[in-house]
C-alpha positions as CSV (number, residue, x, y, z in Angstrom):
1,M,8.1,-13.4,23.4
2,S,7.6,-12.0,20.0
3,I,6.8,-8.7,19.1
4,T,5.1,-7.1,15.9
5,C,5.6,-3.9,13.9
6,K,3.7,-2.3,11.5
7,F,5.8,0.4,9.6
8,G,3.3,3.1,8.2
9,G,3.3,4.4,4.3
10,T,6.3,6.8,3.9
11,S,8.5,4.4,6.0
12,L,7.9,2.5,2.7
13,A,7.7,4.9,-0.1
14,T,11.5,4.7,-1.4
15,S,13.9,1.5,-1.7
16,V,15.9,3.6,0.9
17,N,12.7,4.0,3.0
18,V,12.0,-0.2,3.0
19,R,16.2,-1.1,3.7
20,A,15.8,1.4,6.7
21,A,12.7,-0.2,7.6
22,C,14.4,-3.8,7.6
23,E,16.9,-3.2,9.3
24,I,14.9,-1.4,12.3
25,V,13.3,-5.5,11.6
26,R,16.9,-7.1,11.5
27,A,18.2,-4.7,14.9
28,D,16.1,-7.0,17.3
29,E,15.2,-11.2,17.2
30,K,11.7,-10.6,18.6
31,R,10.9,-8.3,15.8
32,R,9.0,-11.9,14.2
33,L,6.4,-10.1,12.5
34,V,6.0,-7.8,10.0
35,V,2.5,-5.4,8.9
36,V,3.2,-2.9,6.2
37,S,1.2,-0.3,4.6
38,A,0.9,0.5,0.8
39,P,4.2,2.9,-0.5
40,G,3.2,6.5,0.6
41,K,4.1,10.0,-1.2
42,K,7.6,10.2,-1.9
43,N,7.8,13.6,-1.7
44,S,5.1,16.1,-0.5
45,D,4.3,16.3,-4.7
46,G,3.9,12.5,-4.8
47,K,0.8,10.3,-5.0
48,K,-0.2,7.6,-2.9
49,V,0.2,4.3,-4.1
50,T,-3.4,4.0,-2.8
51,D,-4.8,6.9,-4.1
52,L,-3.3,5.9,-7.9
53,L,-5.2,2.5,-7.3
54,H,-8.4,4.2,-6.8
55,A,-7.5,5.7,-9.7
56,C,-7.0,3.2,-11.9
57,H,-10.4,1.5,-10.6
58,A,-12.1,4.8,-11.7
59,G,-11.0,4.6,-14.7
60,R,-10.3,1.0,-15.9
61,F,-13.0,2.5,-18.8
62,D,-10.2,4.9,-20.0
63,E,-6.9,3.5,-21.1
64,T,-5.1,6.5,-20.9
65,L,-6.3,7.6,-17.8
66,F,-6.0,3.9,-16.8
67,N,-2.2,3.8,-18.2
68,A,-1.4,6.7,-17.1
69,C,-1.9,6.3,-13.0
70,F,-1.0,2.2,-13.4
71,S,2.5,3.5,-14.9
72,M,3.0,5.3,-12.0
73,I,2.0,2.7,-9.8
74,A,4.6,0.5,-11.3
75,D,7.5,2.3,-11.3
76,T,6.8,2.9,-8.0
77,F,7.3,-0.8,-7.1
78,R,9.9,-1.7,-9.4
79,E,11.6,1.2,-7.8
80,I,11.3,-0.8,-4.6
81,A,11.6,-4.4,-6.2
82,T,15.1,-3.3,-6.8
83,I,16.0,-4.1,-3.1
84,A,15.1,-8.3,-3.8
85,P,16.2,-8.8,-8.1
86,S,15.1,-12.1,-8.0
87,F,11.1,-10.9,-7.6
88,P,9.8,-11.6,-10.5
89,I,8.1,-8.4,-10.2
90,E,7.1,-7.7,-13.9
91,E,4.2,-10.9,-13.2
92,E,3.1,-9.5,-10.1
93,L,2.5,-6.2,-12.4
94,D,1.3,-7.9,-15.3
95,L,-1.3,-9.7,-12.9
96,I,-2.5,-6.8,-10.8
97,R,-3.5,-4.5,-14.0
98,S,-5.6,-7.9,-15.7
99,Q,-7.4,-7.6,-11.9
100,I,-7.6,-4.3,-12.2
101,K,-8.7,-3.7,-16.0
102,F,-10.5,-6.8,-16.8
103,S,-12.0,-8.2,-13.4
104,E,-15.1,-7.5,-11.6
105,S,-12.9,-7.1,-8.8
106,N,-14.6,-4.2,-6.1
107,I,-13.1,-1.4,-5.2
108,D,-12.0,-3.1,-2.0
109,F,-10.0,-5.8,-3.5
110,V,-8.3,-3.0,-5.6
111,A,-7.4,-0.8,-3.1
112,S,-6.3,-3.9,-1.3
113,R,-3.5,-4.2,-3.7
114,G,-0.6,-2.2,-2.7
115,E,-0.5,-3.4,0.7
116,Y,-0.7,-7.4,-1.1
117,L,2.6,-6.2,-3.5
118,N,5.4,-4.2,-0.8
119,A,4.4,-7.6,1.9
120,K,5.4,-9.5,-1.1
121,L,7.5,-7.8,-2.0
122,I,9.3,-7.1,1.9
123,A,9.0,-11.2,2.9
124,A,11.0,-11.9,-0.1
125,Y,13.9,-9.0,0.8
126,L,14.2,-10.1,5.1
127,G,13.5,-13.4,4.4
128,Y,10.6,-14.4,6.4
129,E,6.9,-16.1,5.0
130,F,4.6,-13.7,2.9
131,L,1.5,-14.3,5.0
132,D,-2.1,-13.0,3.5
133,A,-4.3,-11.1,5.6
134,S,-7.3,-12.7,4.0
135,K,-5.4,-16.1,5.5
136,F,-7.4,-15.3,8.9
137,I,-8.7,-11.6,8.9
138,R,-12.1,-11.8,9.3
139,F,-15.0,-9.5,8.8
140,Q,-18.9,-9.7,9.6
141,D,-21.7,-7.2,8.7
142,G,-19.4,-5.0,7.0
143,E,-17.2,-4.8,10.6
144,L,-14.4,-7.4,11.8
145,D,-14.8,-10.3,13.5
146,L,-12.1,-10.5,16.0
147,A,-13.2,-13.4,17.6
148,R,-13.4,-15.4,13.7
149,T,-10.2,-13.5,13.3
150,L,-8.0,-14.7,16.9
151,S,-10.1,-18.8,15.9
152,L,-8.6,-18.6,12.7
153,A,-5.0,-17.1,13.4
154,K,-4.5,-20.3,16.2
155,T,-4.4,-22.4,13.1
156,L,-1.5,-21.0,11.8
157,D,2.3,-21.8,12.5
158,Q,3.1,-19.3,15.2
159,T,6.7,-19.9,15.1
160,K,7.6,-18.4,11.8
161,R,8.5,-15.1,11.0
162,Y,5.7,-13.5,8.5
163,V,5.4,-10.3,6.7
164,I,1.2,-9.5,7.0
165,P,-0.7,-6.7,4.1
166,G,-2.4,-4.6,6.2
167,F,-5.8,-2.6,5.3
168,Y,-7.2,-5.5,4.7
169,G,-9.2,-8.9,5.6
170,M,-11.5,-11.0,4.4
171,D,-16.2,-11.4,4.2
172,E,-18.5,-13.5,4.9
173,K,-18.9,-14.3,1.3
174,G,-15.2,-14.7,0.5
175,H,-14.7,-11.0,-1.2
176,I,-11.7,-9.2,0.1
177,K,-12.9,-6.4,2.3
178,T,-10.8,-3.5,3.2
179,F,-10.6,-0.7,7.3
180,S,-11.6,3.1,6.6
181,R,-7.9,4.6,5.3
182,G,-5.5,4.2,7.9
183,G,-6.7,0.5,8.4
184,S,-2.8,-1.0,8.9
185,D,-3.1,-0.1,12.0
186,V,-5.8,-1.8,13.2
187,T,-4.0,-5.4,10.4
188,G,-1.3,-4.5,13.6
189,A,-3.0,-4.5,16.5
190,I,-4.9,-8.0,15.4
191,V,-1.2,-9.9,14.5
192,A,0.1,-8.9,17.9
193,R,-3.2,-9.9,19.6
194,A,-3.3,-13.4,17.5
195,F,0.5,-14.0,18.4
196,G,0.7,-13.4,22.4
197,C,2.8,-10.5,21.1
198,E,4.3,-8.6,24.1
199,L,4.7,-5.2,22.0
200,Y,3.0,-3.7,19.4
201,E,5.4,-0.8,17.8
202,N,3.8,1.4,15.4
203,W,6.4,2.8,13.0
204,T,5.4,6.3,11.6
205,D,7.3,9.5,10.1
206,V,7.1,11.1,13.3
207,D,9.0,11.3,17.0
208,G,5.7,10.3,18.5
209,I,2.7,11.8,20.3
210,R,2.5,15.6,20.0
211,V,0.1,18.0,22.3
212,S,-1.1,19.6,19.8
213,D,-0.5,19.5,15.8
214,P,3.1,20.4,15.2
215,R,1.0,22.5,11.9
216,I,-0.6,24.2,14.0
217,V,1.8,24.8,17.4
218,E,5.5,24.6,16.1
219,N,7.6,22.4,18.0
220,S,5.0,20.8,20.5
221,K,5.5,19.1,22.8
222,K,6.0,15.6,22.6
223,V,3.9,13.0,25.0
224,E,6.1,10.0,26.9
225,Q,2.7,8.2,27.4
226,V,-1.0,8.2,26.9
227,S,-3.3,5.9,28.0
228,F,-5.8,3.7,26.4
229,R,-8.9,5.7,27.4
230,E,-7.5,9.3,26.2
231,L,-5.8,7.7,23.1
232,R,-9.6,7.0,21.5
233,E,-10.4,9.9,23.0
234,M,-7.6,12.0,20.8
235,S,-8.6,9.8,17.6
236,Y,-11.9,10.5,17.5
237,M,-11.5,14.2,18.0
238,G,-9.2,14.5,15.0
239,A,-5.6,13.9,16.5
240,S,-3.8,12.2,13.3
241,V,-2.6,9.6,15.6
242,L,-3.2,5.9,15.2
243,H,-6.9,4.1,13.5
244,A,-9.3,5.0,16.3
245,E,-10.3,1.3,16.4
246,T,-6.7,-0.3,16.8
247,L,-6.8,-0.3,20.4
248,L,-10.4,-2.7,20.4
249,P,-7.8,-5.7,19.7
250,L,-5.0,-5.0,22.4
251,Y,-7.1,-3.7,25.0
252,E,-8.0,-7.1,26.9
253,A,-4.4,-8.6,27.1
254,P,-3.3,-6.0,27.0
255,I,-0.7,-5.1,25.4
256,P,1.2,-2.1,25.1
257,I,1.8,0.4,22.1
258,V,4.7,2.4,21.2
259,L,4.5,5.3,18.2
260,K,8.0,5.5,17.2
261,N,10.1,7.7,14.2
262,S,11.3,4.5,11.2
263,F,13.7,7.9,10.4
264,R,14.1,8.7,13.6
265,P,15.0,4.8,15.9
266,E,17.0,6.6,18.5
267,L,14.5,7.8,19.8
268,G,11.7,6.8,22.6
269,G,8.8,7.9,21.0
270,T,5.8,7.4,22.8
271,R,4.4,4.7,24.6
272,I,0.6,3.9,25.2
273,L,-0.3,2.1,27.9
274,K,-3.4,0.7,29.1
275,K,-3.3,3.0,32.0
276,R,-1.1,5.1,32.3
277,T,2.5,4.4,35.1
278,E,3.3,6.4,37.8
279,K,6.4,8.1,36.4
280,S,3.7,9.9,34.0
281,R,1.9,11.2,36.2
282,G,2.3,14.5,36.4
283,E,1.5,14.6,32.4
284,T,-1.7,15.9,32.8
285,I,-2.6,17.2,29.4
286,T,-2.0,14.8,26.9
287,C,-3.9,17.0,24.1
288,I,-5.9,20.1,22.8
289,T,-7.3,19.3,19.4
290,G,-10.2,19.5,17.5
291,K,-12.2,18.7,15.1
292,S,-14.0,21.2,12.3
293,D,-17.0,20.0,9.9
294,Y,-20.2,20.0,12.7
295,T,-24.1,21.4,13.0
296,C,-25.1,21.7,16.1
297,I,-28.3,21.9,17.0
298,Q,-29.7,23.2,20.7
299,I,-33.1,22.7,21.8
300,S,-35.2,24.6,24.7
301,K,-38.2,23.2,26.0
302,A,-39.7,24.9,29.4
303,M,-39.5,22.2,32.2
304,L,-37.4,19.5,29.7
305,D,-36.4,17.4,32.6
306,K,-39.9,16.4,33.3
307,Q,-41.5,15.8,29.7
308,L,-41.5,12.0,29.4
309,G,-40.7,11.1,26.2
310,F,-39.1,14.2,24.5
311,V,-36.2,13.2,23.8
312,K,-36.8,10.1,22.2
313,K,-39.3,12.3,20.1
314,A,-36.2,14.2,19.1
315,T,-33.4,11.3,18.7
316,A,-36.4,9.5,16.2
317,V,-36.2,12.0,13.7
318,F,-32.3,11.8,13.4
319,E,-33.3,8.0,13.3
320,E,-35.4,8.3,11.1
321,Y,-33.0,9.9,8.5
322,H,-30.0,7.7,9.6
323,I,-28.2,10.7,10.9
324,N,-25.6,9.8,13.7
325,I,-25.4,11.6,16.6
326,S,-22.5,12.8,17.6
327,H,-22.4,14.2,20.9
328,T,-25.6,15.0,22.9
329,H,-25.6,17.7,25.7
330,S,-28.6,18.6,28.3
331,G,-29.6,20.1,30.4
332,L,-32.9,20.9,33.0
333,D,-34.4,22.9,30.0
334,N,-32.5,22.6,27.6
335,L,-30.8,20.0,24.7
336,C,-27.8,20.2,22.4
337,F,-27.6,17.9,19.6
338,F,-23.6,18.0,17.7
339,V,-23.9,16.5,13.9
340,E,-21.2,15.8,11.3
341,R,-22.4,17.7,8.2
342,S,-21.5,14.6,6.1
343,E,-24.2,13.2,8.1
344,Y,-26.5,14.9,6.2
345,K,-27.7,13.1,2.6
346,S,-30.8,12.0,2.6
347,I,-32.3,15.4,3.3
348,S,-30.0,18.5,3.7
349,F,-29.2,20.3,7.1
350,G,-31.8,23.4,6.2
351,E,-34.7,21.0,5.4
352,F,-33.7,18.8,9.0
353,V,-33.8,21.4,11.2
354,K,-37.7,22.8,9.7
355,E,-38.2,18.8,9.7
356,L,-37.4,18.6,14.0
357,S,-38.9,21.9,14.5
358,S,-42.3,20.4,13.1
359,R,-42.1,17.7,14.7
360,I,-41.3,18.7,18.1
361,D,-43.3,21.1,21.1
362,A,-39.6,23.0,21.7
363,D,-40.0,26.3,22.9
364,K,-36.9,27.6,20.8
365,I,-34.3,25.6,18.2
366,K,-31.1,27.0,17.4
367,A,-29.4,26.0,15.1
368,H,-25.5,26.6,13.5
369,E,-24.7,24.7,10.8
370,K,-20.4,25.1,10.9
371,I,-19.5,24.6,14.1
372,A,-15.4,22.8,15.3
373,L,-15.4,20.2,18.5
374,L,-12.7,21.8,20.8
375,A,-11.4,18.7,22.8
376,V,-8.7,19.7,25.8
377,I,-7.9,16.1,26.1
378,G,-5.6,14.3,29.7
379,H,-5.4,12.3,32.6
380,D,-7.4,13.4,35.8
381,L,-8.8,16.5,34.3
382,S,-11.4,16.9,36.9
383,G,-9.1,16.5,39.6
384,R,-6.7,19.1,38.1
385,V,-8.0,22.9,39.8
386,G,-9.1,25.4,37.7
387,I,-8.2,24.3,35.1
388,L,-12.5,25.3,33.3
389,A,-11.5,28.8,34.6
390,K,-8.2,29.1,32.9
391,I,-9.8,27.5,29.5
392,F,-12.5,29.8,29.9
393,N,-10.3,33.1,30.9
394,T,-8.1,32.2,27.8
395,L,-10.8,32.0,25.7
396,H,-12.9,34.9,26.9
397,S,-9.4,36.6,25.8
398,E,-9.9,35.8,22.3
399,G,-12.1,37.2,21.7
400,I,-14.1,33.5,21.0
401,S,-17.6,32.8,22.1
402,V,-18.3,29.3,23.8
403,K,-21.9,27.3,22.1
404,T,-21.3,24.4,24.8
405,V,-19.0,22.1,27.2
406,Y,-19.5,19.0,27.9
407,Q,-16.9,17.1,30.8
408,S,-17.1,13.2,30.5
409,I,-17.5,10.8,33.2
410,S,-14.6,9.6,32.5
411,E,-12.8,12.5,32.9
412,C,-10.4,12.6,30.3
413,N,-11.9,14.8,27.8
414,I,-13.4,18.2,28.1
415,I,-15.4,19.1,24.6
416,I,-16.1,22.6,23.5
417,G,-18.1,23.9,20.8
418,V,-17.0,27.4,19.0
419,E,-17.2,29.1,15.8
420,E,-15.6,26.7,12.8
421,E,-13.4,29.5,11.9
422,K,-11.9,30.2,15.6
423,L,-11.5,26.6,16.2
424,T,-7.2,27.1,15.3
425,Q,-6.6,30.3,17.1
426,C,-8.4,27.9,19.8
427,V,-6.0,25.5,19.9
428,K,-2.7,28.0,19.7
429,A,-4.0,30.2,22.6
430,L,-4.8,26.8,24.6
431,Y,-1.3,25.4,24.5
432,R,0.3,28.4,25.0
433,E,-1.7,28.7,28.5
434,L,-2.4,25.2,29.6
435,I,1.3,23.6,27.7
436,E,3.9,26.9,28.1
437,E,2.6,28.6,30.5
438,G,0.9,25.0,32.5
């Protein structure tokens, strides 16, 4: 059996970091498959290579801007290339420069070159074979075609040791297609599934998953285990753990994930499993987090539960304007829609509310343009007596107005609508009550 290990951008930002990552790979013979991101920031003032590639593409007709951006990319890779003196770094840089500057390469191709070149460099240093992700990862209609991807992977020599660039594959037209930001996590999951690995290691610059963002709650508690379902909820609700689509390739296998710190590899990290083991079932609360930039539309209608077709008529207006609804909560006389503010592209939020009002026979419509969704995520929340009471009492003591509340049938999350500017206060207060004071 083998292990897929994926390294994030911070873990590969400099030659020193790359050497450390490669020592981790060499420490276990099972680590035969290495997925890499583009170099990240070297320091807080630095720039990610992917961001610089976007800037190069945008400024390709402005000689001064293009040269300035590409010079920073080149300097980053020249420094990393010191680990492999025989690697033809100047040839590779010249090729990428011309591909951006003088060809019709699309933005996805340009954005993928950071992972591509980093993978080639690291393969040369490790003595592994470079395997371009476009050889087997396939997209169809803009989405990952997992069945086709797994089929193509079977044609590869599965006994070799590979370094594979993350973040991209190929679409049905033969063009490079990227995942959304953070997509190298998904590549790692695909590789682990395609090569039948026993484990997927995701190496970052954090020690594991924390109950709350350490930037909000200092020294937040580390979680030992998380279920796939909990992780999906966490990723969706804005916790920066793994890309939200990472679990799709792993779910059926199922292949466990371990999230570890490449700068402190001796630490245990957090294990992500399809189902928690008995050992961790007492660890009820996994995450207290939240996500801003939502709008909320609350609709009141007497006897709504008896109004055949009312909900369909309301959602049809959202569909007409291509507005995706994130959450829907309903009661006997009430209906509530949560939508991310970025969804209002063809119409403003205010104009949409007016349009909705004119199209449905509601008694009252109340609109909130700046709402945050506060989430408490964990294991068997409905089985923990008094947790909702603790949450509401805590928010009440903080003077927080609750707009709406919803508990999923999966019993792993409680979602509460609050005023956007109060989100950080809510997270801190609930962490103090549910974790520190328990």
